[in-house]
MIMI-445241 format. One line per field, with one value per residue (C-alpha): residue number from 0; residue in three letters; x, y negated, z. Coordinates in nm, 2 decimals. Layout:
BEGIN
pos	NUM, ...
code	ALA, ...
u	X, ...
v	Y, ...
w	Z, ...
//
This chain:
BEGIN
pos	0, 1, 2, 3, 4, 5, 6, 7, 8, 9, 10, 11, 12, 13, 14, 15, 16, 17, 18, 19, 20, 21, 22, 23, 24, 25, 26, 27, 28, 29, 30, 31, 32, 33, 34, 35, 36, 37, 38, 39, 40, 41, 42, 43, 44, 45, 46, 47, 48, 49, 50, 51, 52, 53, 54, 55, 56, 57, 58, 59, 60, 61, 62, 63, 64, 65, 66, 67, 68, 69, 70, 71, 72, 73, 74, 75, 76, 77, 78, 79, 80, 81, 82, 83, 84, 85, 86, 87, 88, 89, 90, 91, 92, 93, 94, 95, 96, 97, 98, 99, 100, 101, 102, 103, 104, 105, 106, 107, 108, 109, 110, 111, 112, 113, 114, 115, 116, 117, 118, 119, 120, 121, 122, 123, 124, 125, 126, 127
code	UNK, UNK, UNK, UNK, UNK, UNK, UNK, UNK, UNK, UNK, UNK, UNK, UNK, UNK, UNK, UNK, UNK, UNK, UNK, UNK, UNK, UNK, UNK, UNK, UNK, UNK, UNK, UNK, UNK, UNK, UNK, UNK, UNK, UNK, UNK, UNK, UNK, UNK, UNK, UNK, UNK, UNK, UNK, UNK, UNK, UNK, UNK, UNK, UNK, UNK, UNK, UNK, UNK, UNK, UNK, UNK, UNK, UNK, UNK, UNK, UNK, UNK, UNK, UNK, UNK, UNK, UNK, UNK, UNK, UNK, UNK, UNK, UNK, UNK, UNK, UNK, UNK, UNK, UNK, UNK, UNK, UNK, UNK, UNK, UNK, UNK, UNK, UNK, UNK, UNK, UNK, UNK, UNK, UNK, UNK, UNK, UNK, UNK, UNK, UNK, UNK, UNK, UNK, UNK, UNK, UNK, UNK, UNK, UNK, UNK, UNK, UNK, UNK, UNK, UNK, UNK, UNK, UNK, UNK, UNK, UNK, UNK, UNK, UNK, UNK, UNK, UNK, UNK
u	12.01, 12.34, 12.42, 12.79, 12.95, 12.68, 12.69, 12.35, 12.29, 12.00, 12.03, 11.77, 11.80, 12.18, 12.16, 12.19, 11.87, 11.95, 12.25, 12.32, 12.65, 12.69, 13.04, 12.98, 12.91, 12.60, 12.62, 12.32, 12.28, 12.02, 12.09, 11.83, 11.94, 12.30, 12.22, 12.24, 11.90, 11.98, 12.28, 12.35, 12.67, 12.72, 13.08, 13.04, 12.93, 12.62, 12.64, 12.33, 12.30, 12.05, 12.13, 11.88, 12.00, 12.35, 12.25, 12.26, 11.92, 11.98, 12.28, 12.34, 12.66, 12.70, 13.06, 13.01, 12.88, 12.57, 12.60, 12.29, 12.26, 12.02, 12.09, 11.84, 11.96, 12.30, 12.18, 12.19, 11.84, 11.90, 12.21, 12.26, 12.59, 12.63, 13.00, 12.95, 12.80, 12.49, 12.49, 12.16, 12.08, 11.86, 11.97, 11.91, 11.74, 11.86, 11.56, 11.68, 12.01, 12.08, 12.40, 12.43, 12.78, 12.78, 12.44, 12.59, 12.37, 12.22, 12.13, 11.88, 11.81, 11.50, 11.57, 11.92, 12.03, 11.98, 12.28, 12.45, 12.27, 12.54, 12.61, 12.58, 12.65, 12.89, 13.17, 13.22, 12.93, 12.74, 12.90, 12.66
v	-3.44, -3.41, -3.52, -3.50, -3.69, -3.96, -3.98, -3.97, -3.98, -3.91, -3.90, -3.88, -3.81, -3.83, -4.19, -4.30, -4.45, -4.47, -4.43, -4.51, -4.46, -4.49, -4.45, -4.63, -4.92, -4.95, -4.98, -4.96, -4.99, -4.90, -4.88, -4.84, -4.76, -4.86, -5.20, -5.29, -5.39, -5.42, -5.39, -5.45, -5.41, -5.45, -5.44, -5.56, -5.88, -5.90, -5.93, -5.91, -5.94, -5.85, -5.84, -5.81, -5.75, -5.86, -6.19, -6.26, -6.35, -6.36, -6.34, -6.41, -6.38, -6.43, -6.43, -6.57, -6.88, -6.88, -6.91, -6.87, -6.90, -6.81, -6.81, -6.78, -6.73, -6.88, -7.18, -7.24, -7.30, -7.32, -7.32, -7.38, -7.37, -7.42, -7.46, -7.67, -7.91, -7.86, -7.89, -7.82, -7.87, -7.75, -7.76, -7.64, -7.97, -8.12, -8.21, -8.26, -8.30, -8.34, -8.38, -8.39, -8.45, -8.37, -8.53, -8.87, -8.93, -8.79, -8.90, -8.76, -8.81, -8.67, -8.77, -8.67, -8.60, -8.25, -8.02, -7.90, -7.60, -7.36, -7.54, -7.46, -7.73, -8.00, -8.09, -7.96, -7.84, -8.13, -8.39, -8.64
w	11.64, 11.83, 12.18, 12.30, 12.59, 12.58, 12.20, 12.03, 11.66, 11.43, 11.05, 10.78, 10.40, 10.41, 10.53, 10.89, 11.00, 11.37, 11.58, 11.95, 12.14, 12.51, 12.66, 12.99, 12.77, 12.55, 12.17, 11.95, 11.58, 11.32, 10.95, 10.67, 10.31, 10.37, 10.52, 10.88, 11.02, 11.39, 11.61, 11.97, 12.17, 12.54, 12.67, 13.03, 12.87, 12.65, 12.28, 12.06, 11.69, 11.42, 11.05, 10.77, 10.41, 10.47, 10.63, 11.00, 11.13, 11.50, 11.72, 12.09, 12.29, 12.66, 12.79, 13.14, 12.97, 12.75, 12.38, 12.16, 11.78, 11.51, 11.14, 10.86, 10.50, 10.56, 10.74, 11.11, 11.24, 11.61, 11.82, 12.19, 12.38, 12.75, 12.86, 13.16, 12.92, 12.71, 12.33, 12.15, 11.79, 11.51, 11.16, 10.81, 10.79, 11.11, 11.31, 11.66, 11.84, 12.21, 12.40, 12.78, 12.91, 13.28, 13.30, 13.22, 12.91, 12.60, 12.25, 12.00, 11.64, 11.48, 11.12, 11.00, 10.65, 10.50, 10.51, 10.19, 10.03, 10.14, 10.47, 10.83, 11.09, 11.00, 11.24, 11.59, 11.81, 11.94, 11.71, 11.55
//
């Protein structure tokens, strides 16, 4: 275990199982058997991501505005974006969508077609 200028690392069996770096900013990552299992970065703004077996399972970014997304096996299961307006949708099979434009109105659709097998969301965020 080595600690130098805020740098902390721990290695096991020639593979890095945990590493954390702090240079006035917080960065955290954990790797298991050459695959990234968890990583978190904070650079004055908050960025969070978790990866399991080369696929992104969860990610969250906040850049003064709130953006949230979760992906499961290449499909987007939940996404929410707030950029003065609120867009919220669940897909994979799209179960629910909500748009609020300056609180003027909203729509929702509980039964939408399935996405293609390798798809994510179709169109722009919040589009029907």
